[in-house]
C-alpha positions in Angstrom: -111.1 40.1 -85.0 -109.0 38.1 -87.9 -105.9 40.8 -88.2 -105.7 40.3 -83.4 -105.4 36.5 -83.8 -102.9 36.3 -86.8 -101.1 39.0 -84.8 -101.1 37.3 -81.7 -99.7 33.6 -83.1 -97.0 35.5 -84.7 -96.2 37.0 -81.3 -96.8 33.7 -79.9 -94.4 31.7 -82.1 -91.8 34.4 -82.0 -91.9 33.7 -78.3 -92.0 30.1 -78.2 -88.6 30.3 -80.8 -87.0 32.2 -78.5 -87.9 30.0 -75.7 -86.9 27.2 -77.2 -82.9 28.8 -78.0 -83.0 29.5 -74.3 -83.7 25.7 -73.5 -80.6 24.2 -75.6 -78.6 26.5 -73.8 -79.7 26.8 -71.0 -76.9 24.8 -68.4 -78.2 21.8 -66.0 -77.5 23.2 -62.1 -76.7 20.2 -60.3 -75.9 19.9 -55.9 -73.2 17.6 -55.0 -73.0 16.7 -50.9 -69.7 15.6 -49.4 -69.7 13.3 -46.3 -67.6 10.7 -44.5 -67.1 9.4 -47.3 -69.5 9.7 -49.9 -70.7 12.1 -52.6 -74.6 11.7 -52.7 -75.3 11.9 -55.3 -73.1 8.9 -55.9 -73.5 8.9 -59.8 -75.0 12.0 -62.4 -75.7 11.5 -66.1 -75.2 14.9 -68.3 -75.2 15.6 -72.1 -72.2 16.0 -74.1 -72.1 19.2 -74.6 -74.1 21.1 -72.6 -72.9 23.0 -69.4 -72.9 21.6 -66.2 -72.9 23.5 -63.0 -72.4 21.7 -60.1 -72.5 23.4 -56.2 -70.4 21.5 -54.0 -71.3 21.8 -50.4 -69.6 19.5 -47.0 -72.0 18.2 -44.4 -68.4 17.1 -42.0 -64.6 16.7 -42.9 -63.0 18.5 -46.2 -63.4 16.5 -49.5 -61.8 17.3 -52.7 -63.3 16.9 -56.3 -60.9 16.9 -60.6 -61.3 15.7 -63.0 -58.9 16.4 -66.4 -60.7 14.5 -68.9 -63.9 16.5 -67.5 -62.2 20.4 -67.1 -63.2 20.2 -63.5 -59.7 21.6 -61.5 -58.9 21.1 -58.3 -61.8 21.8 -56.0 -61.8 21.8 -52.4 -64.8 20.8 -50.6 -65.4 22.3 -46.8 -68.1 22.5 -44.5 -70.2 25.5 -43.9 -69.5 26.8 -48.0 -70.2 25.7 -51.3 -68.0 25.4 -53.9 -69.2 25.7 -57.7 -67.2 24.1 -60.3 -68.9 25.1 -64.0 -67.6 22.3 -67.5 -68.8 21.3 -70.1 -68.5 17.9 -70.9 -66.4 16.9 -74.2 -67.1 13.4 -74.5 -70.0 10.7 -73.9 -68.7 7.5 -71.4 -68.5 7.0 -68.2 -65.8 8.4 -65.5 -65.3 7.5 -62.0 -63.8 10.8 -59.6 -62.4 9.7 -56.7 -63.2 12.7 -53.3 -59.2 14.5 -54.1 -58.8 14.5 -50.4 -57.5 12.2 -48.3 -60.0 11.8 -46.0 -59.8 8.8 -43.6 -60.8 5.6 -43.6 -63.4 5.2 -46.0 -61.4 7.7 -48.1 -60.2 4.9 -51.1 -64.2 4.3 -51.5 -65.7 8.0 -51.9 -66.6 8.8 -55.8 -68.7 10.1 -58.1 -69.8 8.5 -60.7 -70.1 11.5 -64.1 -72.4 9.3 -67.4 -72.0 11.5 -70.6 -75.4 11.2 -72.9 -75.1 12.8 -76.2 
């Protein structure tokens, strides 16, 4: 019985280590909805060095997102489809992204804030 206990303990430790390694390399997946004239949520927090996956959709209007600093390519967001953007922020800081496609009267105030923390 004692041998079985130690075998289970070793197997459990091994499996636990694998789970820990997976969680350290896991990515953050965040849904962002664009509409006239806002992103929801309007602010997100991510970790430097961790891959981030944004799932971008629009409920109305055509909008865009881009950031050279964060490595987000120009991405048009259209109603009825989901765009997936992957990036890994390298530096901590506050990044304010403006809608990259002219979308009407509220366009100048349409922003998404990405807070990158350690």
